[in-house]
GUSE-347903 format. One record per residue: residue number from 1; residue in one letter; z, y, x of N, C-alpha, C in turn. Coordinates in nm, 2 decimals. Layout:
# GUSE-347903
+------+------+--------+--------+--------+--------+--------+--------+--------+--------+--------+
: resi : resn :    npz :    npy :    npx :   capz :   capy :   capx :    cpz :    cpy :    cpx :
+------+------+--------+--------+--------+--------+--------+--------+--------+--------+--------+
:  NUM :    A :      Z :      Y :      X :      Z :      Y :      X :      Z :      Y :      X :
...
+------+------+--------+--------+--------+--------+--------+--------+--------+--------+--------+
This chain:
# GUSE-347903
+------+------+--------+--------+--------+--------+--------+--------+--------+--------+--------+
: resi : resn :    npz :    npy :    npx :   capz :   capy :   capx :    cpz :    cpy :    cpx :
+------+------+--------+--------+--------+--------+--------+--------+--------+--------+--------+
:    1 :    X : -10.16 :  11.75 :  -4.72 : -10.13 :  11.66 :  -4.83 :  -9.98 :  11.66 :  -4.85 :
:    2 :    X :  -9.94 :  11.67 :  -4.97 :  -9.80 :  11.67 :  -5.00 :  -9.73 :  11.54 :  -4.96 :
:    3 :    X :  -9.61 :  11.56 :  -4.91 :  -9.52 :  11.45 :  -4.88 :  -9.45 :  11.41 :  -5.01 :
:    4 :    X :  -9.38 :  11.29 :  -5.01 :  -9.30 :  11.25 :  -5.12 :  -9.20 :  11.36 :  -5.15 :
:    5 :    X :  -9.14 :  11.42 :  -5.04 :  -9.04 :  11.53 :  -5.06 :  -9.11 :  11.65 :  -5.12 :
:    6 :    X :  -9.23 :  11.68 :  -5.07 :  -9.30 :  11.80 :  -5.12 :  -9.33 :  11.78 :  -5.27 :
:    7 :    X :  -9.36 :  11.66 :  -5.32 :  -9.39 :  11.64 :  -5.46 :  -9.26 :  11.66 :  -5.54 :
:    8 :    X :  -9.15 :  11.62 :  -5.49 :  -9.02 :  11.64 :  -5.56 :  -8.99 :  11.79 :  -5.57 :
:    9 :    X :  -9.02 :  11.87 :  -5.46 :  -8.99 :  12.01 :  -5.46 :  -9.08 :  12.08 :  -5.57 :
:   10 :    X :  -9.21 :  12.03 :  -5.57 :  -9.30 :  12.09 :  -5.66 :  -9.26 :  12.07 :  -5.81 :
:   11 :    X :  -9.21 :  11.94 :  -5.83 :  -9.16 :  11.91 :  -5.97 :  -9.04 :  12.00 :  -6.00 :
:   12 :    X :  -8.95 :  12.02 :  -5.91 :  -8.83 :  12.11 :  -5.93 :  -8.88 :  12.25 :  -5.97 :
:   13 :    X :  -8.98 :  12.30 :  -5.89 :  -9.03 :  12.43 :  -5.92 :  -9.09 :  12.44 :  -6.06 :
:   14 :    X :  -9.18 :  12.34 :  -6.09 :  -9.24 :  12.34 :  -6.22 :  -9.14 :  12.33 :  -6.34 :
:   15 :    X :  -9.04 :  12.24 :  -6.32 :  -8.94 :  12.23 :  -6.42 :  -8.86 :  12.36 :  -6.44 :
:   16 :    X :  -8.85 :  12.44 :  -6.34 :  -8.78 :  12.57 :  -6.34 :  -8.87 :  12.69 :  -6.36 :
:   17 :    X :  -9.00 :  12.67 :  -6.39 :  -9.10 :  12.77 :  -6.41 :  -9.10 :  12.87 :  -6.29 :
:   18 :    X :  -9.10 :  12.81 :  -6.17 :  -9.11 :  12.89 :  -6.05 :  -9.24 :  12.86 :  -5.97 :
:   19 :    X :  -9.27 :  12.96 :  -5.89 :  -9.38 :  12.94 :  -5.80 :  -9.32 :  12.92 :  -5.66 :
:   20 :    X :  -9.41 :  12.88 :  -5.56 :  -9.37 :  12.86 :  -5.43 :  -9.28 :  12.97 :  -5.37 :
:   21 :    X :  -9.32 :  13.09 :  -5.39 :  -9.25 :  13.20 :  -5.34 :  -9.10 :  13.21 :  -5.39 :
:   22 :    X :  -9.09 :  13.18 :  -5.52 :  -8.95 :  13.18 :  -5.58 :  -8.86 :  13.09 :  -5.51 :
:   23 :    X :  -8.90 :  12.96 :  -5.49 :  -8.82 :  12.86 :  -5.42 :  -8.80 :  12.90 :  -5.27 :
:   24 :    X :  -8.90 :  12.96 :  -5.21 :  -8.89 :  13.00 :  -5.07 :  -8.77 :  13.10 :  -5.06 :
:   25 :    X :  -8.77 :  13.20 :  -5.15 :  -8.67 :  13.30 :  -5.14 :  -8.53 :  13.24 :  -5.16 :
:   26 :    X :  -8.52 :  13.14 :  -5.25 :  -8.38 :  13.07 :  -5.27 :  -8.34 :  13.00 :  -5.14 :
:   27 :    X :  -8.44 :  12.95 :  -5.07 :  -8.41 :  12.87 :  -4.95 :  -8.41 :  12.96 :  -4.82 :
:   28 :    X :  -8.43 :  13.09 :  -4.84 :  -8.43 :  13.19 :  -4.73 :  -8.53 :  13.16 :  -4.62 :
:   29 :    X :  -8.66 :  13.12 :  -4.67 :  -8.77 :  13.10 :  -4.58 :  -8.89 :  13.17 :  -4.64 :
:   30 :    X :  -9.00 :  13.17 :  -4.56 :  -9.12 :  13.22 :  -4.62 :  -9.19 :  13.11 :  -4.70 :
:   31 :    X :  -9.28 :  13.15 :  -4.79 :  -9.36 :  13.06 :  -4.86 :  -9.45 :  12.97 :  -4.77 :
:   32 :    X :  -9.49 :  13.03 :  -4.66 :  -9.57 :  12.95 :  -4.57 :  -9.49 :  12.84 :  -4.50 :
:   33 :    X :  -9.37 :  12.87 :  -4.47 :  -9.28 :  12.77 :  -4.41 :  -9.25 :  12.66 :  -4.51 :
:   34 :    X :  -9.21 :  12.70 :  -4.64 :  -9.19 :  12.60 :  -4.74 :  -9.31 :  12.51 :  -4.76 :
:   35 :    X :  -9.43 :  12.57 :  -4.76 :  -9.55 :  12.49 :  -4.78 :  -9.57 :  12.39 :  -4.66 :
:   36 :    X :  -9.54 :  12.44 :  -4.54 :  -9.55 :  12.35 :  -4.43 :  -9.45 :  12.23 :  -4.43 :
:   37 :    X :  -9.33 :  12.25 :  -4.49 :  -9.24 :  12.14 :  -4.50 :  -9.29 :  12.05 :  -4.61 :
:   38 :    X :  -9.34 :  12.10 :  -4.72 :  -9.39 :  12.02 :  -4.83 :  -9.51 :  11.93 :  -4.78 :
:   39 :    X :  -9.59 :  11.98 :  -4.69 :  -9.71 :  11.91 :  -4.64 :  -9.68 :  11.83 :  -4.52 :
:   40 :    X :  -9.55 :  11.82 :  -4.47 :  -9.52 :  11.74 :  -4.36 :  -9.55 :  11.80 :  -4.23 :
:   41 :    X :  -9.59 :  11.93 :  -4.22 :  -9.62 :  11.99 :  -4.10 :  -9.49 :  12.04 :  -4.03 :
:   42 :    X :  -9.39 :  12.05 :  -4.10 :  -9.25 :  12.09 :  -4.05 :  -9.15 :  11.99 :  -4.10 :
:   43 :    X :  -9.05 :  11.97 :  -4.02 :  -8.94 :  11.88 :  -4.06 :  -8.86 :  11.95 :  -4.17 :
:   44 :    X :  -8.79 :  11.87 :  -4.25 :  -8.71 :  11.92 :  -4.35 :  -8.58 :  11.98 :  -4.28 :
:   45 :    X :  -8.55 :  12.10 :  -4.30 :  -8.44 :  12.16 :  -4.23 :  -8.31 :  12.10 :  -4.27 :
:   46 :    X :  -8.22 :  12.10 :  -4.18 :  -8.08 :  12.05 :  -4.20 :  -8.02 :  12.14 :  -4.31 :
:   47 :    X :  -7.95 :  12.07 :  -4.41 :  -7.89 :  12.15 :  -4.51 :  -7.97 :  12.18 :  -4.63 :
:   48 :    X :  -8.10 :  12.16 :  -4.63 :  -8.18 :  12.19 :  -4.74 :  -8.15 :  12.11 :  -4.87 :
:   49 :    X :  -8.13 :  11.98 :  -4.85 :  -8.10 :  11.90 :  -4.97 :  -7.98 :  11.96 :  -5.05 :
:   50 :    X :  -7.87 :  11.99 :  -4.97 :  -7.76 :  12.04 :  -5.04 :  -7.79 :  12.18 :  -5.10 :
:   51 :    X :  -7.86 :  12.26 :  -5.03 :  -7.90 :  12.39 :  -5.09 :  -7.98 :  12.38 :  -5.21 :
:   52 :    X :  -8.07 :  12.29 :  -5.21 :  -8.16 :  12.27 :  -5.33 :  -8.07 :  12.22 :  -5.45 :
:   53 :    X :  -7.98 :  12.12 :  -5.42 :  -7.90 :  12.07 :  -5.52 :  -7.82 :  12.18 :  -5.58 :
:   54 :    X :  -7.76 :  12.27 :  -5.50 :  -7.68 :  12.38 :  -5.55 :  -7.76 :  12.48 :  -5.62 :
:   55 :    X :  -7.87 :  12.52 :  -5.57 :  -7.96 :  12.63 :  -5.63 :  -8.02 :  12.58 :  -5.76 :
:   56 :    X :  -8.05 :  12.45 :  -5.77 :  -8.12 :  12.41 :  -5.90 :  -8.03 :  12.32 :  -5.98 :
:   57 :    X :  -7.90 :  12.31 :  -5.95 :  -7.81 :  12.23 :  -6.03 :  -7.85 :  12.09 :  -6.06 :
:   58 :    X :  -7.90 :  12.02 :  -5.95 :  -7.94 :  11.89 :  -5.97 :  -7.83 :  11.80 :  -6.00 :
:   59 :    X :  -7.85 :  11.70 :  -6.09 :  -7.75 :  11.60 :  -6.13 :  -7.75 :  11.49 :  -6.02 :
:   60 :    X :  -7.66 :  11.40 :  -6.03 :  -7.64 :  11.29 :  -5.93 :  -7.77 :  11.22 :  -5.90 :
:   61 :    X :  -7.84 :  11.18 :  -6.01 :  -7.96 :  11.10 :  -6.00 :  -8.07 :  11.18 :  -5.93 :
:   62 :    X :  -8.09 :  11.30 :  -5.97 :  -8.19 :  11.39 :  -5.91 :  -8.16 :  11.41 :  -5.76 :
:   63 :    X :  -8.03 :  11.43 :  -5.73 :  -7.99 :  11.45 :  -5.59 :  -8.02 :  11.33 :  -5.51 :
:   64 :    X :  -7.99 :  11.21 :  -5.56 :  -8.02 :  11.09 :  -5.48 :  -8.17 :  11.07 :  -5.46 :
:   65 :    X :  -8.25 :  11.10 :  -5.57 :  -8.40 :  11.09 :  -5.56 :  -8.45 :  11.19 :  -5.45 :
:   66 :    X :  -8.40 :  11.31 :  -5.45 :  -8.44 :  11.40 :  -5.35 :  -8.40 :  11.36 :  -5.21 :
:   67 :    X :  -8.28 :  11.30 :  -5.19 :  -8.24 :  11.25 :  -5.06 :  -8.34 :  11.13 :  -5.02 :
:   68 :    X :  -8.37 :  11.04 :  -5.11 :  -8.46 :  10.93 :  -5.07 :  -8.60 :  10.98 :  -5.04 :
:   69 :    X :  -8.64 :  11.08 :  -5.11 :  -8.78 :  11.14 :  -5.09 :  -8.78 :  11.20 :  -4.95 :
:   70 :    X :  -8.67 :  11.27 :  -4.91 :  -8.66 :  11.33 :  -4.78 :  -8.67 :  11.22 :  -4.67 :
:   71 :    X :  -8.60 :  11.11 :  -4.69 :  -8.60 :  11.00 :  -4.59 :  -8.74 :  10.94 :  -4.58 :
:   72 :    X :  -8.80 :  10.92 :  -4.70 :  -8.94 :  10.86 :  -4.69 :  -9.04 :  10.96 :  -4.63 :
:   73 :    X :  -9.01 :  11.09 :  -4.63 :  -9.11 :  11.18 :  -4.58 :  -9.09 :  11.21 :  -4.43 :
:   74 :    X :  -8.98 :  11.16 :  -4.37 :  -8.96 :  11.18 :  -4.23 :  -9.06 :  11.11 :  -4.14 :
:   75 :    X :  -9.11 :  11.18 :  -4.04 :  -9.20 :  11.12 :  -3.94 :  -9.12 :  11.06 :  -3.82 :
:   76 :    X :  -9.00 :  11.12 :  -3.80 :  -8.92 :  11.07 :  -3.69 :  -8.78 :  11.06 :  -3.74 :
:   77 :    X :  -8.71 :  10.96 :  -3.68 :  -8.56 :  10.95 :  -3.70 :  -8.50 :  10.94 :  -3.57 :
:   78 :    X :  -8.38 :  11.00 :  -3.56 :  -8.30 :  11.00 :  -3.44 :  -8.17 :  10.92 :  -3.46 :
:   79 :    X :  -8.14 :  10.83 :  -3.37 :  -8.02 :  10.75 :  -3.39 :  -7.94 :  10.77 :  -3.26 :
:   80 :    X :  -7.82 :  10.82 :  -3.28 :  -7.73 :  10.84 :  -3.16 :  -7.68 :  10.71 :  -3.12 :
:   81 :    X :  -7.68 :  10.68 :  -2.99 :  -7.64 :  10.56 :  -2.94 :  -7.51 :  10.57 :  -2.85 :
:   82 :    X :  -7.46 :  10.69 :  -2.84 :  -7.35 :  10.71 :  -2.74 :  -7.22 :  10.65 :  -2.79 :
:   83 :    X :  -7.20 :  10.62 :  -2.92 :  -7.08 :  10.56 :  -2.97 :  -7.10 :  10.41 :  -3.00 :
:   84 :    X :  -7.21 :  10.36 :  -2.97 :  -7.24 :  10.22 :  -3.01 :  -7.20 :  10.12 :  -2.90 :
:   85 :    X :  -7.16 :  10.00 :  -2.95 :  -7.13 :   9.90 :  -2.85 :  -7.26 :   9.85 :  -2.78 :
:   86 :    X :  -7.25 :   9.79 :  -2.67 :  -7.36 :   9.74 :  -2.60 :  -7.45 :   9.64 :  -2.69 :
:   87 :    X :  -7.38 :   9.56 :  -2.76 :  -7.45 :   9.47 :  -2.85 :  -7.53 :   9.55 :  -2.96 :
:   88 :    X :  -7.47 :   9.65 :  -3.02 :  -7.54 :   9.72 :  -3.12 :  -7.65 :   9.81 :  -3.06 :
:   89 :    X :  -7.63 :   9.86 :  -2.94 :  -7.73 :   9.94 :  -2.87 :  -7.85 :   9.85 :  -2.84 :
:   90 :    X :  -7.82 :   9.73 :  -2.79 :  -7.93 :   9.64 :  -2.76 :  -8.01 :   9.60 :  -2.88 :
:   91 :    X :  -7.94 :   9.58 :  -2.99 :  -8.01 :   9.54 :  -3.12 :  -8.10 :   9.65 :  -3.17 :
:   92 :    X :  -8.05 :   9.78 :  -3.17 :  -8.13 :   9.89 :  -3.21 :  -8.25 :   9.91 :  -3.13 :
:   93 :    X :  -8.23 :   9.90 :  -3.00 :  -8.35 :   9.92 :  -2.91 :  -8.45 :   9.81 :  -2.92 :
:   94 :    X :  -8.40 :   9.68 :  -2.93 :  -8.49 :   9.57 :  -2.95 :  -8.57 :   9.59 :  -3.08 :
:   95 :    X :  -8.51 :   9.63 :  -3.19 :  -8.57 :   9.65 :  -3.32 :  -8.68 :   9.76 :  -3.30 :
:   96 :    X :  -8.64 :   9.87 :  -3.24 :  -8.73 :   9.98 :  -3.23 :  -8.86 :   9.94 :  -3.15 :
:   97 :    X :  -8.84 :   9.86 :  -3.05 :  -8.95 :   9.81 :  -2.97 :  -9.04 :   9.72 :  -3.04 :
:   98 :    X :  -8.99 :   9.64 :  -3.13 :  -9.06 :   9.53 :  -3.19 :  -9.10 :   9.54 :  -3.34 :
:   99 :    X :  -9.05 :   9.64 :  -3.41 :  -9.07 :   9.64 :  -3.55 :  -9.21 :   9.65 :  -3.60 :
:  100 :    X :  -9.30 :   9.71 :  -3.52 :  -9.44 :   9.71 :  -3.55 :  -9.51 :   9.58 :  -3.54 :
:  101 :    X :  -9.45 :   9.49 :  -3.47 :  -9.51 :   9.35 :  -3.45 :  -9.46 :   9.25 :  -3.56 :
:  102 :    X :  -9.37 :   9.29 :  -3.64 :  -9.32 :   9.20 :  -3.75 :  -9.43 :   9.17 :  -3.85 :
:  103 :    X :  -9.44 :   9.04 :  -3.89 :  -9.53 :   9.01 :  -4.00 :  -9.46 :   9.04 :  -4.13 :
:  104 :    X :  -9.53 :   9.03 :  -4.24 :  -9.47 :   9.06 :  -4.37 :  -9.34 :   8.97 :  -4.40 :
:  105 :    X :  -9.35 :   8.85 :  -4.36 :  -9.23 :   8.76 :  -4.39 :  -9.11 :   8.80 :  -4.31 :
:  106 :    X :  -9.13 :   8.83 :  -4.18 :  -9.02 :   8.87 :  -4.10 :  -8.96 :   9.00 :  -4.14 :
:  107 :    X :  -9.05 :   9.10 :  -4.18 :  -9.00 :   9.23 :  -4.23 :  -8.92 :   9.21 :  -4.36 :
:  108 :    X :  -8.97 :   9.12 :  -4.45 :  -8.90 :   9.10 :  -4.57 :  -8.76 :   9.04 :  -4.55 :
:  109 :    X :  -8.75 :   8.94 :  -4.45 :  -8.63 :   8.88 :  -4.42 :  -8.53 :   8.98 :  -4.37 :
:  110 :    X :  -8.57 :   9.07 :  -4.28 :  -8.48 :   9.17 :  -4.23 :  -8.44 :   9.27 :  -4.34 :
:  111 :    X :  -8.53 :   9.31 :  -4.42 :  -8.50 :   9.40 :  -4.54 :  -8.40 :   9.33 :  -4.63 :
:  112 :    X :  -8.41 :   9.20 :  -4.65 :  -8.32 :   9.13 :  -4.74 :  -8.18 :   9.13 :  -4.67 :
:  113 :    X :  -8.17 :   9.11 :  -4.55 :  -8.04 :   9.11 :  -4.47 :  -7.98 :   9.25 :  -4.49 :
:  114 :    X :  -8.06 :   9.35 :  -4.46 :  -8.00 :   9.49 :  -4.47 :  -7.96 :   9.53 :  -4.61 :
:  115 :    X :  -8.03 :   9.48 :  -4.71 :  -8.00 :   9.52 :  -4.84 :  -7.89 :   9.43 :  -4.91 :
:  116 :    X :  -7.85 :   9.32 :  -4.84 :  -7.75 :   9.23 :  -4.89 :  -7.61 :   9.31 :  -4.89 :
:  117 :    X :  -7.54 :   9.29 :  -5.00 :  -7.41 :   9.36 :  -5.01 :  -7.31 :   9.26 :  -4.95 :
:  118 :    X :  -7.21 :   9.32 :  -4.88 :  -7.10 :   9.23 :  -4.83 :  -7.03 :   9.16 :  -4.94 :
:  119 :    X :  -6.99 :   9.03 :  -4.91 :  -6.92 :   8.95 :  -5.00 :  -7.00 :   8.89 :  -5.11 :
:  120 :    X :  -7.13 :   8.91 :  -5.11 :  -7.22 :   8.85 :  -5.21 :  -7.28 :   8.72 :  -5.16 :
+------+------+--------+--------+--------+--------+--------+--------+--------+--------+--------+
């Protein structure tokens, strides 16, 4: 099943009258590998977003949409903690342990806090 990122790649191909193999060549991978990334069976390789932007001349909005699609398609995220304060490390770990237990109201409250702009 196509990921959000895979859907964006497919749209880029269609908009450029390309098939899977054409895009795979531009990204220096096999069509099978590209298909696996689109379907979430492989992680999105480092540097692909920039390479796609460059190869297909994406404008700012398209580039941001592709970045967001890549984030939404991730199955795992890694957060380096080696440069964090003890307070921040504790906060990140506590959140990771408990986020599945949050009810809708709690999740929305946290989302609102994270989306709030400084000084507003």
